[in-house]
N, C-alpha and C positions, 0 to 999 in steps of 0.2 A: 185576666192573666191566670186566674185560678183554673179556667178551662184548659189552657195550654199546659199548665203544670200537671193537671190530672191526666192528660193524654199519655204521658210517659210512665204513669203508674197504672195505666189501664192495660191489662193483659190482652184483652180482645183487640184493642187498637194496635198493639205491637204485633199480634198475630196477623191482622189484616195488612199491616205494613209489610211484613215478611212475605205473605202470600202474593200481594200485588207486585212486589219487587221480583220475586221468584218468577212469576208469570211473564213480566215484561222483559227481564233479562234473557230469558230463554226463547220466548215466542217471537220477539222482534227480530233477532238475528236469524232464527230459522225461517221466518217469513221472508226475509231479504234473500237468503240463499235459495230457497225453493222458488221464489218469485223470479229470480234471475234465470235459474235453470229452465223453468217453464217457458219464459219469454224467449230464451235461446232456441228451445225446441220448436216453439211456434213461429220462429223466424226462418226456419228451414223451408226450402222449396219442395213441398210434397203435395200430393193430390189431396183434395178435400181440406185444405188448410183453413179456409173460412169456417168450416163446420167445427173443426177442433178448437179454433179460437172462440167460437160462440159457446161451445160446451164448457170451456174453462172459465168463461166470463159469467155464465148463468148463476153460479152460487153467490156471486157478489151482489146480485140484485134480488135474491130471494129474501123475503121478510125474515128478520132476525129471530122472531118468536117461532116461526115455522121451522127454521133451521135448528133451533135449540131443541124443539120437541122431537124432530126426526133423529137428531144425534142422541138424544136421551134414549130413544128406542134402540138405536144401533148399539149403544153402550150397555144395554141390558145384559148382565152377566150370564143369563140362562138362554134367552131367546134372541139376543142381539146378533146382528150380522158380523160385527167386529170379532167377537169371540168365536163365532162359527168359522170364519175364515182362518183364524189362528189355529183352531182345532184341526183343520185340514192338513196343517204342516206339523201336527203333533205338539202344539203349544197350548197349555191350559191357560185360558185368558183370565185376567184379574177381574176384580169387581168394578173397576172404573169409577163411576160416580158414586158408588156405594162404598168405596174404599178410601180411607184418609190418605193412604200412600199414593193412590193412582188417580185421585180426583183432579189434581192440578195438571198432571201429564195429559189427562183426557181433554181438559180445556185447551191445552196447547195444541194437541192433535186436531181438535175441532177448528182452531184458529187458522190452520193451514188450508181449510176447505174454502175459505172466502178470500183467496188471494187474487181474484180476477181483476179487481180494480188496479192493484199494484202491477200485475202482469201486463196490463194494457199500457201503463206508463213506461214500464221497462221495454216493452216491445217497440213503442214509438222512439225511445232513446236509441235502441239498437239499430233501428232503420235510419237514424240520423248520423251514425258513425261514418265518417268519410271513407268511401270505398278505396280511394287511392292509398290511404294509410295501411289498410289491410293488404292491399296488393304489394305495396313496397316492402312490408315486413315479410310477406311470403317470398318475394324475390331475394330477400336477404337471408333466407333459409330458416325462418321461424316456423315451428310446427304449430298445430292447432292450439295446444295449451299455451304456448308462448304468445301467440297472437291474442288470445283471450285475456291473458294476464297483463300483457304490456301495452295493448292497444285498446281492446274493447272495454275492459273494466275501467281504465282511467278516463276514457271518453264519456262513459255513462255515470261516472262517480257523482256528479251533481244530482242526478236523478235518484241514485241509491241513497244519497244523504237526505234528500227530501222525503223519500218513502220511509226511511228509518225514523226521522223526526216525527212525522205524522203517525207512524205505527206506534212509536213510544207513547205519544200523547193518548192515543186510543187505548193502548194496553193498560195504562194507569187509570183509565176511566171505565174499564170493563164493568158492565152492570147487567144488561138485559139478559145475556146468555145465562149467567149465574143465577139471576133472579128467577128465570123460568125453570131452570133445571133443578134448583134446590128449594123452590117455593119462597125465595127471599131469605132463607135461613143461613146460607153459606156453609152448609154441611157437606159431608159428614164430619162431625167433631171440629167444626170451623176450618176444615181443610180448604174450602173455597171462599172463605170470608174475605172478600176484597174490600179495599178502603171505601169504595163507592157503596157497597152493600151495607157495611157497618154505618156509614154516614146516613144512608136511607133509614136503617133501623133506628138510629139515634133520633133522627128528626121526626119520622112519621109513625114510628111505633112507640117510642118512649117519650116523644114530644119534648126532647131536651134541645131546643133550637140553638141556644148559645153554644152548647158543647158540639153540636153538629156543625155549626159555623166555624168553630176552631178547627175541626177535622178538615173542613173544606179548604181553609186557608193553608193548612199544613200540606194537603195534597197538591194544592196549587204551587206552593213553594218547592216541593219535591220535583214536580214536572219542570218548573223553571230551572232548577239546579241541574237536572239531567240534560236539559236542552242547552244550557250554557256550556256545560262540559263538552258536549258533542260539537258545538260551534267552535270551541277553543281548539279541539284536536282536528277539526275538519281542514284546517290550513295545510296540514301535512298529508292528508289522505284524499282530499277532493281536488280534482284538476279542472280548472276553467280555461278554455282555449284562449291563448294569447296572454295568460297571466302566469 
């Protein structure tokens, strides 16, 4: 019990809790929004569609370590391509992973790179939307936005809910990218110190196994709490056919 009591007096643990929650609360909704938009674009009837689908799916099967190293180069404030592109439109790019203010936004931006798996699931859901419902709404005078909001999104809402749940669990367990990009330190100034990183430091650098176990249980309970809340509100937001 002393381990659990010490957690709430540990400034670094509270920092890791804030960083992880910040990342999850922003990255997961953004991932859902961009994933749905990409799936809708890939659901259009255009030439070379299979090529585009392959291109968008490739990042999700790229090794995470390789992806983290490439993005670390891209985020380089002096020679990185991200700041180079920003400079073309007259924007002075930030320090990204070298800046405490921009390190977490950089991780969130990087998370949008590997949406391929979720996009494939969204695409399968979009293709299963009954065509007759879309045609009926079009005959009733609904425009494109109304058809998407009132027909498409409700019909794929179970898939959205599934991807949000799995994305939330993955976000709270973010480890490899941060470990590779910061050398396992969670810097700069603990700006990317996630709960999983601090747990790893506690267990395998400081060898405080009991304290690390307490952190793991708290992380588990936080994930369970968020999941239960989402399940509770899903009854009003998720539509299951015939229910």
